[in-house]
C-alpha positions as CSV (number, residue, x, y, z in Angstrom):
1,M,-21.0,-19.8,39.8
2,L,-20.4,-22.0,36.7
3,R,-21.8,-19.6,34.1
4,A,-19.2,-17.0,34.8
5,R,-16.3,-19.1,33.5
6,C,-16.6,-18.6,29.7
7,T,-14.7,-15.3,29.7
8,V,-11.7,-16.9,31.4
9,A,-11.7,-19.7,28.8
10,I,-11.9,-17.1,26.0
11,A,-8.8,-15.4,27.4
12,A,-7.0,-18.7,27.7
13,I,-7.8,-19.7,24.1
14,V,-6.8,-16.3,22.7
15,L,-3.6,-16.4,24.8
16,A,-2.9,-19.8,23.4
17,A,-3.5,-18.5,19.9
18,A,-1.0,-15.7,20.4
19,L,1.6,-18.1,21.8
20,A,1.1,-20.5,19.0
21,A,1.4,-17.7,16.4
22,T,4.6,-16.5,18.0
23,A,6.0,-20.1,18.3
24,T,5.0,-20.9,14.7
25,A,6.8,-17.8,13.4
26,Q,10.0,-18.9,15.1
27,Q,10.0,-22.5,14.1
28,P,10.6,-24.3,10.8
29,A,7.6,-24.6,8.4
30,Q,6.9,-28.3,9.4
31,W,6.6,-27.4,13.2
32,S,3.1,-27.0,14.6
33,P,2.2,-26.4,18.3
34,W,-1.1,-28.2,18.0
35,S,-1.1,-30.8,15.3
36,S,0.3,-31.2,11.8
37,D,-3.0,-30.3,10.1
38,L,-4.2,-27.4,12.3
39,V,-4.2,-24.1,10.5
40,P,-4.1,-21.3,13.0
41,A,-6.1,-18.2,12.4
42,P,-4.2,-15.0,11.8
43,R,-3.8,-13.4,15.2
44,S,-5.8,-10.4,14.1
45,E,-8.9,-12.4,13.0
46,A,-9.2,-14.4,16.2
47,A,-8.5,-11.3,18.3
48,E,-11.1,-9.3,16.4
49,I,-13.7,-12.0,16.9
50,A,-12.8,-12.2,20.6
51,D,-13.2,-8.4,20.9
52,L,-16.6,-8.6,19.3
53,V,-17.7,-11.3,21.8
54,R,-16.4,-9.3,24.8
55,A,-18.2,-6.2,23.5
56,G,-21.5,-8.2,23.4
57,K,-21.6,-8.1,19.6
58,S,-22.1,-11.9,19.4
59,E,-24.2,-11.9,16.2
60,E,-21.4,-10.1,14.4
61,A,-18.8,-12.3,16.0
62,L,-20.7,-15.4,14.9
63,H,-20.9,-14.1,11.3
64,R,-17.2,-13.3,11.2
65,A,-16.4,-16.7,12.7
66,D,-18.6,-18.5,10.2
67,S,-17.0,-16.6,7.3
68,F,-13.5,-17.4,8.5
69,L,-14.2,-21.0,9.3
70,A,-15.6,-21.6,5.7
71,D,-11.9,-21.6,4.6
72,N,-10.2,-22.6,7.9
73,S,-12.5,-25.3,9.4
74,R,-9.9,-26.7,11.8
75,D,-9.0,-23.4,13.5
76,L,-9.3,-24.0,17.2
77,Q,-9.5,-20.5,18.5
78,V,-12.2,-19.3,16.1
79,R,-14.2,-22.5,16.6
80,F,-14.2,-21.9,20.3
81,L,-15.1,-18.3,20.0
82,R,-18.0,-19.3,17.6
83,A,-19.3,-21.6,20.4
84,V,-19.1,-18.8,22.9
85,A,-21.0,-16.4,20.5
86,L,-23.7,-19.1,20.0
87,N,-24.1,-19.5,23.8
88,D,-24.3,-15.7,24.2
89,L,-27.0,-15.6,21.6
90,G,-29.0,-18.2,23.6
91,R,-28.4,-20.9,21.0
92,R,-27.2,-23.4,23.6
93,D,-27.8,-26.6,21.7
94,E,-25.7,-25.3,18.8
95,A,-23.0,-24.1,21.2
96,A,-23.0,-27.6,22.8
97,D,-22.6,-29.2,19.4
98,A,-19.7,-26.8,18.5
99,L,-18.0,-27.6,21.9
100,T,-18.5,-31.3,21.4
101,G,-16.8,-31.1,18.1
102,L,-13.9,-29.4,19.8
103,T,-13.6,-32.2,22.4
104,Q,-13.6,-34.7,19.6
105,D,-10.9,-32.9,17.5
106,F,-8.9,-31.6,20.5
107,P,-9.5,-34.0,23.4
108,E,-6.4,-32.7,25.2
109,L,-7.9,-29.3,25.8
110,P,-9.9,-28.6,29.0
111,E,-11.8,-25.5,28.0
112,P,-14.4,-27.1,25.7
113,Y,-15.2,-29.7,28.4
114,N,-15.5,-27.0,31.0
115,N,-17.9,-25.0,28.9
116,L,-19.9,-28.1,28.0
117,A,-20.2,-28.6,31.8
118,V,-21.5,-25.1,32.3
119,L,-24.2,-25.8,29.7
120,A,-25.1,-29.1,31.3
121,A,-25.3,-27.6,34.7
122,A,-27.6,-24.8,33.4
123,K,-30.0,-27.5,32.2
124,G,-29.9,-29.2,35.6
125,E,-27.8,-32.1,34.2
126,L,-25.5,-32.1,37.2
127,E,-24.1,-35.6,36.8
128,Q,-23.3,-34.9,33.2
129,A,-21.6,-31.6,34.3
130,E,-19.6,-33.5,36.8
131,R,-18.4,-36.0,34.2
132,L,-17.4,-33.2,31.8
133,L,-15.5,-31.3,34.5
134,R,-13.7,-34.5,35.4
135,Q,-12.7,-34.8,31.7
136,A,-11.4,-31.2,31.8
137,I,-9.4,-31.9,34.9
138,A,-8.0,-35.1,33.4
139,A,-6.9,-33.1,30.3
140,Q,-5.2,-30.5,32.5
141,P,-5.1,-31.3,36.2
142,N,-4.0,-27.7,37.1
143,Y,-6.9,-26.0,35.2
144,V,-8.1,-23.8,38.0
145,T,-11.4,-22.9,36.4
146,A,-12.5,-26.5,36.1
147,Q,-11.4,-27.3,39.7
148,E,-13.4,-24.3,40.9
149,N,-16.4,-25.2,38.8
150,L,-16.3,-28.7,40.2
151,G,-16.3,-27.4,43.7
152,D,-19.3,-25.1,42.9
153,L,-21.1,-28.0,41.4
154,Y,-20.6,-30.2,44.4
155,V,-22.0,-27.4,46.6
156,A,-25.1,-27.3,44.4
157,M,-25.4,-31.1,44.5
158,A,-25.1,-31.1,48.3
159,S,-27.7,-28.4,48.6
160,A,-30.1,-30.4,46.4
161,A,-29.4,-33.6,48.3
162,Y,-30.0,-31.9,51.7
163,E,-33.2,-30.4,50.3
164,R,-34.5,-33.9,49.3
165,A,-33.5,-35.4,52.7
166,A,-35.2,-32.6,54.6
167,Q,-38.4,-33.1,52.6
168,L,-38.3,-36.8,53.6
169,D,-37.7,-36.1,57.3
170,P,-38.8,-32.5,58.1
171,A,-38.3,-33.1,61.9
172,D,-34.6,-33.8,61.6
173,G,-32.8,-30.7,63.0
174,S,-29.4,-31.8,61.8
175,L,-30.6,-31.9,58.2
176,K,-32.2,-28.5,58.6
177,S,-28.8,-27.1,59.8
178,K,-26.9,-28.7,57.0
179,L,-29.5,-27.5,54.4
180,T,-29.2,-23.9,55.8
181,L,-25.4,-24.0,55.5
182,A,-25.5,-25.5,52.0
183,R,-28.1,-23.0,50.8
184,D,-26.1,-20.1,52.3
185,L,-22.9,-21.2,50.6
186,H,-24.7,-21.9,47.3
187,T,-26.3,-18.4,47.4
188,K,-22.9,-16.8,48.1
189,L,-21.3,-18.7,45.3
190,K,-24.0,-17.6,42.9
191,A,-23.3,-14.0,43.9
192,T,-19.6,-14.3,43.3
193,P,-18.5,-13.1,39.8
């Protein structure tokens, strides 16, 4: 199910932050793993915000992220965690805006596209979700979460298409069989964490 993928993306971003902090500490001052003007958050701040998000303390995480970003507006990890906190608080439009900003500033990263796709799919905007997942995959072809979400999305789209076709021709037994299979698979995917 598409909505279950935010936690995986959080882990990936936090891991990237840890690797970036380690790499930055070992490289000359001019070296940066992301871009020359990216200021990485201290590992502890991003990790603490991620811990708050995981603990369901999204309001506190959002406050911490906003405070940190006031002085570090280009920080990738904290911006992403802020978007996740907004989503967890039900502030989906603000989360989408935050993720869109990340896609503009860091188009090479798949996670913001993936999470935007999750938000689009939740609103029933399946074609938009597909486009965003394709962008995530173009950014990183081996990004398993986006590949899996695209498969889940195609099952949902197939189920909807068979549903429409069965309404147009209720007597078609083949359509009924396909619809039953698609619904069963879609239901099983929804139940999978």
